[in-house]
DRENKOL-836258 format. One record per atom (N, C-alpha, C): x, y, z. Coordinates in steps of 0.1 Angstrom, whole numbers, padded with zeros to 4 digits, always signed. Layout:
// residues N
XYZ
...
***
This chain:
// residues 51
+0073+0289+0060
+0075+0281+0050
+0059+0271+0052
+0059+0269+0063
+0043+0258+0063
+0032+0268+0058
+0027+0273+0062
+0023+0290+0053
+0020+0291+0040
+0031+0292+0035
+0035+0292+0017
+0034+0281+0009
+0031+0267+0018
+0030+0252+0013
+0010+0253+0016
+0005+0257+0022
-0007+0258+0023
-0013+0268+0014
-0004+0282+0014
-0012+0290+0005
-0015+0282-0011
-0001+0277-0014
+0000+0270-0024
-0008+0255-0027
-0012+0255-0019
-0021+0237-0016
-0037+0246-0019
-0041+0256-0015
-0053+0266-0017
-0055+0272-0030
-0045+0276-0030
-0045+0284-0047
-0047+0271-0058
-0041+0257-0056
-0042+0254-0070
-0055+0243-0067
-0058+0238-0055
-0073+0237-0054
-0084+0243-0059
-0082+0258-0053
-0091+0265-0063
-0090+0262-0077
-0081+0265-0083
-0075+0265-0091
-0083+0253-0103
-0085+0243-0096
-0085+0227-0102
-0099+0230-0101
-0109+0233-0089
-0115+0230-0093
-0124+0241-0104
-0121+0255-0098
-0128+0267-0113
-0126+0259-0125
-0112+0251-0125
-0110+0244-0144
-0124+0238-0146
-0126+0228-0135
-0138+0215-0139
-0148+0219-0137
-0153+0226-0128
-0164+0238-0133
-0169+0243-0147
-0155+0248-0153
-0161+0249-0168
-0155+0245-0178
-0155+0233-0175
-0149+0219-0182
-0156+0217-0196
-0159+0220-0207
-0168+0218-0221
-0166+0201-0219
-0180+0201-0227
-0183+0186-0235
-0173+0178-0241
-0160+0185-0249
-0150+0176-0258
-0138+0175-0247
-0139+0187-0237
-0126+0185-0226
-0132+0169-0218
-0144+0172-0213
-0152+0161-0206
-0146+0145-0212
-0155+0148-0229
-0149+0136-0233
-0135+0128-0232
-0128+0141-0238
-0113+0139-0236
-0105+0132-0221
-0114+0139-0216
-0113+0134-0199
-0110+0115-0198
-0126+0116-0199
-0129+0100-0201
-0125+0092-0208
-0121+0098-0213
-0113+0088-0228
-0105+0085-0224
-0096+0092-0220
-0080+0087-0213
-0079+0078-0197
-0093+0083-0188
-0095+0070-0180
-0095+0059-0184
-0101+0057-0196
-0110+0046-0204
-0098+0038-0206
-0091+0046-0211
-0078+0037-0224
-0067+0035-0207
-0063+0045-0203
-0050+0037-0190
-0058+0027-0178
-0072+0027-0177
-0076+0015-0172
-0076+0005-0177
-0081+0003-0193
-0077-0010-0198
-0064-0015-0201
-0059-0006-0202
-0045-0008-0200
-0037-0014-0191
-0039-0007-0179
-0036-0017-0168
-0043-0030-0164
-0054-0033-0168
-0060-0045-0166
-0052-0052-0174
-0048-0049-0186
-0043-0062-0194
-0031-0063-0193
-0023-0054-0185
-0010-0057-0174
-0008-0065-0169
-0020-0062-0159
-0024-0071-0146
-0026-0084-0151
-0036-0085-0161
-0036-0103-0163
-0024-0111-0167
-0015-0106-0174
-0002-0109-0180
+0005-0110-0165
+0008-0110-0158
+0013-0108-0147
+0007-0117-0136
-0005-0122-0139
-0007-0133-0131
-0008-0146-0137
-0007-0147-0149
-0005-0155-0164
+0008-0162-0159
***
């Protein structure tokens, strides 16, 4: 069972790295925008908790 877990882990790691190496400019911009929006929203939420 542990071998199967590591096989799945290796497969998805290889898949993610392969996908990242073939990301186009539009996909990269989308990811960057989403990270920025999520970061901005999380900063807004944390500042409201501190007030």
